[in-house]
C-alpha positions as CSV (number, residue, x, y, z in Angstrom):
1,M,-44.5,2.9,-45.0
2,K,-41.4,1.8,-43.0
3,R,-40.0,0.4,-46.4
4,T,-40.7,3.6,-48.2
5,L,-38.5,5.6,-45.8
6,M,-35.7,2.9,-45.8
7,T,-35.6,3.1,-49.3
8,L,-35.5,7.0,-49.4
9,A,-32.8,6.8,-46.5
10,V,-30.7,4.4,-48.7
11,F,-30.9,6.4,-51.5
12,S,-30.1,9.8,-49.9
13,L,-26.9,8.0,-48.8
14,T,-25.8,7.0,-52.4
15,S,-27.2,9.6,-54.5
16,A,-24.5,12.2,-53.7
17,S,-22.1,10.3,-56.0
18,Y,-23.8,10.2,-59.1
19,A,-23.2,13.5,-59.9
20,S,-19.1,12.7,-59.3
21,Q,-19.7,9.8,-61.7
22,V,-19.9,12.2,-65.0
23,A,-17.2,12.1,-67.2
24,G,-15.7,15.5,-67.1
25,A,-15.6,17.9,-70.2
26,W,-13.6,20.9,-71.2
27,Y,-16.1,23.4,-70.2
28,F,-16.8,22.2,-67.0
29,G,-15.9,24.8,-64.1
30,R,-15.5,28.5,-63.8
31,W,-14.7,31.1,-66.4
32,S,-13.5,34.5,-66.7
33,C,-15.1,35.9,-69.8
34,V,-15.0,39.1,-71.9
35,I,-18.2,39.9,-73.7
36,D,-17.9,42.3,-76.5
37,G,-15.6,44.1,-74.5
38,R,-17.3,43.7,-71.1
39,A,-16.1,41.6,-68.3
40,A,-18.3,38.6,-67.4
41,Q,-18.2,35.4,-66.1
42,M,-19.4,31.8,-66.9
43,V,-20.0,28.4,-65.1
44,W,-20.5,24.9,-66.0
45,E,-21.2,22.0,-63.4
46,V,-22.7,18.6,-62.6
47,V,-25.4,18.6,-60.2
48,D,-27.4,16.0,-58.5
49,D,-30.7,15.5,-60.5
50,S,-32.7,13.1,-58.2
51,R,-36.2,13.1,-58.3
52,T,-38.8,11.6,-55.8
53,S,-42.6,11.1,-56.6
54,C,-45.1,9.7,-54.4
55,N,-48.6,8.4,-54.2
56,G,-50.1,7.9,-51.1
57,D,-47.6,6.0,-48.7
58,T,-45.8,4.6,-52.0
59,C,-42.6,6.8,-53.1
60,S,-40.4,6.3,-56.1
61,T,-37.1,7.7,-56.7
62,S,-35.0,8.2,-59.7
63,S,-31.2,9.1,-59.4
64,G,-29.3,10.9,-61.8
65,A,-27.0,13.9,-62.8
66,A,-27.5,16.9,-64.9
67,I,-25.2,19.5,-66.6
68,R,-26.0,22.9,-65.5
69,G,-24.6,26.3,-66.9
70,W,-24.9,29.9,-65.9
71,F,-23.5,33.5,-67.3
72,K,-23.2,36.6,-65.7
73,D,-22.7,39.5,-67.8
74,G,-20.8,42.0,-65.1
75,N,-22.5,42.8,-62.1
76,G,-26.0,41.5,-63.5
77,P,-27.6,38.6,-62.4
78,W,-26.8,34.7,-63.2
79,V,-28.5,33.6,-66.6
80,K,-29.0,30.0,-67.0
81,L,-27.5,28.5,-70.3
82,T,-29.6,25.8,-71.8
83,D,-29.4,23.5,-74.7
84,R,-25.8,22.3,-74.7
85,S,-24.2,20.5,-77.5
86,A,-20.6,20.1,-77.4
87,V,-18.5,18.1,-80.1
88,G,-14.7,18.0,-79.4
89,P,-13.7,21.5,-79.0
90,D,-16.7,23.0,-79.8
91,L,-19.7,23.9,-77.4
92,R,-23.2,25.2,-78.5
93,F,-25.4,26.6,-76.1
94,T,-28.6,28.8,-75.5
95,Y,-28.3,31.9,-73.2
96,T,-31.8,32.2,-71.8
97,G,-31.5,36.0,-71.1
98,D,-32.5,36.7,-74.9
99,N,-32.9,32.9,-75.9
100,T,-30.1,33.4,-78.4
101,R,-27.4,30.7,-79.6
102,W,-23.7,31.2,-78.4
103,F,-21.0,29.3,-79.5
104,L,-17.1,28.6,-78.1
105,R,-14.2,26.9,-79.5
106,Y,-11.7,25.8,-76.8
107,N,-7.8,25.8,-77.4
108,R,-6.3,23.1,-74.9
109,D,-2.8,24.7,-75.2
110,T,-3.9,28.3,-74.0
111,R,-6.9,27.1,-72.2
112,V,-8.8,29.7,-74.0
113,A,-12.5,29.3,-75.6
114,N,-13.4,32.0,-78.1
115,G,-16.4,32.3,-80.0
116,N,-19.2,34.5,-80.3
117,T,-22.6,35.7,-78.9
118,V,-25.9,36.6,-81.1
119,W,-28.2,39.7,-79.9
120,R,-30.4,41.1,-82.8
121,G,-29.1,38.9,-85.3
122,N,-25.5,40.4,-85.0
123,A,-22.6,38.3,-83.7
124,Y,-20.4,39.8,-80.9
125,P,-16.9,38.3,-79.7
126,L,-17.2,36.0,-76.8
127,N,-13.8,34.9,-75.2
128,C,-13.2,33.0,-71.8
129,V,-10.1,32.0,-69.8
130,Q,-10.8,28.8,-67.9
131,G,-10.7,28.8,-64.0
132,R,-10.7,32.3,-63.3
133,G,-14.6,33.0,-63.0
C-alpha cells in the first residue's frame, strides 16, 4: 500500500507536464465564430488524460494528454466537438449537438478559418477568427 501511494504521489507531480508536451496545432485556443450569421465561440485545448485503476491495494496509472474541443452558439450551452481530423490547414470534426460533420480551412496570413456546418443535409457557412473567443 505504501509503495502504491508513493507511485501515485510521484505521478501527480509529473503528470501536469504531459499536456504541455503536446505539439501545438493551428486550431488550438479560443475562437470567435459566426455560424450562419450568428455569433458563436469555439475552443480547442490539450487536457490531461491520465487514468488510474485499482484492483484491491494495487493501482496502475496511465498518463497522457488528449485534445478536446467545444462549441457554443450564441448564449447556448457548450457542446463537445469530437472525431477531430486535421491535415495541414484543414480541420474536420463532429459537432455532437446534432452529430454532424463540420469543416474549417485555416488561412495563416489572415488567421481566419472558413468552412461550413451541416444541418438537415444542408451546408451553412462557418467563419472563425483566432484569439477572440
